C-alpha positions as CSV (number, residue, x, y, z in Angstrom):
1,M,-12.8,-4.6,-17.0
2,N,-11.8,-5.5,-13.4
3,K,-9.6,-2.9,-11.6
4,N,-6.1,-4.1,-10.4
5,R,-6.3,-4.4,-6.6
6,I,-3.3,-3.1,-4.7
7,L,-2.8,-3.5,-1.0
8,I,-0.9,-0.5,0.6
9,V,1.0,-1.4,3.7
10,D,2.5,1.6,5.7
11,D,2.2,2.7,9.3
12,E,2.0,6.3,8.3
13,P,-1.5,7.2,7.6
14,N,-0.6,10.2,5.4
15,V,1.5,8.0,3.2
16,C,-1.3,5.3,3.0
17,Q,-4.0,8.1,2.0
18,F,-1.7,9.9,-0.5
19,L,-0.8,6.5,-2.2
20,S,-4.5,5.1,-2.2
21,E,-5.8,8.6,-3.6
22,Y,-3.0,8.6,-6.3
23,L,-3.5,4.9,-7.5
24,E,-7.3,5.2,-7.4
25,Y,-7.1,8.2,-9.6
26,K,-4.9,6.1,-11.9
27,G,-7.4,3.5,-12.1
28,F,-6.4,0.9,-9.4
29,E,-8.5,-0.2,-6.5
30,T,-6.7,0.0,-3.1
31,Q,-6.7,-1.2,0.3
32,I,-4.9,0.1,3.2
33,S,-3.2,-1.7,6.0
34,Q,-1.2,0.2,8.7
35,S,0.5,-2.9,10.0
36,G,2.2,-6.1,8.9
37,K,-0.2,-8.2,11.1
38,E,-3.3,-6.5,9.6
39,A,-1.9,-7.1,6.2
40,L,-1.3,-10.6,6.6
41,K,-5.0,-11.0,7.8
42,Y,-6.1,-9.3,4.7
43,L,-4.2,-11.8,2.6
44,E,-5.7,-14.8,4.3
45,T,-9.3,-13.7,3.1
46,D,-8.9,-11.4,0.1
47,T,-7.0,-11.3,-3.2
48,F,-4.8,-8.7,-4.5
49,D,-2.7,-8.2,-7.6
50,A,0.2,-6.3,-5.8
51,I,1.4,-5.1,-2.6
52,L,3.2,-1.9,-1.7
53,L,5.1,-2.6,1.4
54,D,7.0,-0.2,3.6
55,L,10.0,-1.6,5.6
56,I,10.1,0.3,8.9
57,M,7.0,-0.5,11.0
58,P,6.4,-1.2,14.6
59,E,5.8,-4.9,15.8
60,M,6.9,-6.5,12.5
61,N,9.0,-5.0,9.7
62,G,8.6,-5.1,6.1
63,L,11.2,-7.8,5.5
64,E,9.3,-10.0,8.1
65,V,6.1,-9.5,6.5
66,L,7.6,-10.3,3.0
67,E,9.0,-13.5,4.5
68,K,5.5,-14.5,5.7
69,I,4.1,-13.5,2.6
70,R,6.3,-16.0,0.8
71,Q,5.7,-18.7,3.3
72,M,1.9,-18.2,2.7
73,K,2.8,-19.1,-0.9
74,I,1.5,-15.8,-2.1
75,M,3.3,-15.1,-5.4
76,I,2.0,-11.7,-6.3
77,P,4.3,-8.7,-6.7
78,V,5.7,-7.0,-3.5
79,I,7.0,-3.6,-4.1
80,I,9.0,-2.1,-1.3
81,V,8.4,1.6,-0.9
82,T,10.6,2.9,1.9
83,G,12.6,5.8,3.1
84,V,15.6,3.3,3.9
85,K,18.2,3.7,1.3
86,D,20.5,0.9,2.3
87,K,21.6,-1.2,-0.5
88,N,22.3,-4.2,1.6
89,V,18.5,-3.8,2.7
90,A,17.4,-3.5,-0.7
91,D,19.5,-6.6,-1.7
92,D,17.8,-8.6,1.2
93,A,14.3,-7.7,-0.1
94,I,15.0,-8.7,-3.6
95,K,16.5,-12.1,-2.2
96,L,13.2,-12.6,-0.3
97,G,11.3,-12.1,-3.4
98,A,10.5,-8.5,-3.7
99,A,9.6,-7.2,-7.3
100,D,11.1,-3.8,-6.9
101,F,12.5,-1.4,-4.3
102,I,11.4,2.2,-4.5
103,P,12.8,4.9,-2.1
104,K,10.9,7.6,-0.6
105,P,10.3,10.3,-1.8
106,I,8.3,8.3,-4.2
107,D,8.8,8.8,-7.9
108,L,5.1,8.2,-8.8
109,D,5.6,7.5,-12.4
110,R,8.2,4.9,-11.5
111,L,5.7,3.5,-8.9
112,E,2.9,3.1,-11.5
113,Q,5.2,1.7,-13.9
114,S,6.5,-0.9,-11.7
115,L,3.0,-1.9,-10.8
116,I,1.9,-2.2,-14.4
117,V,5.0,-4.3,-15.3
118,N,5.0,-6.6,-12.4
119,I,1.2,-7.2,-12.7
120,K,1.4,-8.0,-16.3
121,N,4.3,-10.2,-15.8
122,L,2.1,-12.3,-13.5
123,Q,-0.8,-12.6,-15.8
């Protein structure tokens, strides 16, 4: 059985490492990207089953990355994982095609369930 591949996009190395270790423990395969530009390069050459995307990052914020992902016609689930707790930002992310919006500190059970449900809905 192939493992579901998750692209983790966050400019904080400790967050990336924590999420990667947790998800790999739960049976996922992960790739870490610490910038929106790097994530978009990965998406040009590789395939993933879902993306975990932070909003506040230098150079290109998460909403800009999400918009570019959709312009690339990549229709995999993008789950926003962020410390931003603004309902308007959450609404904007959903309008741009985010599958879910999970605030930090991250509820790991909710994150895992969101990944499972959103990946399954795409298959």
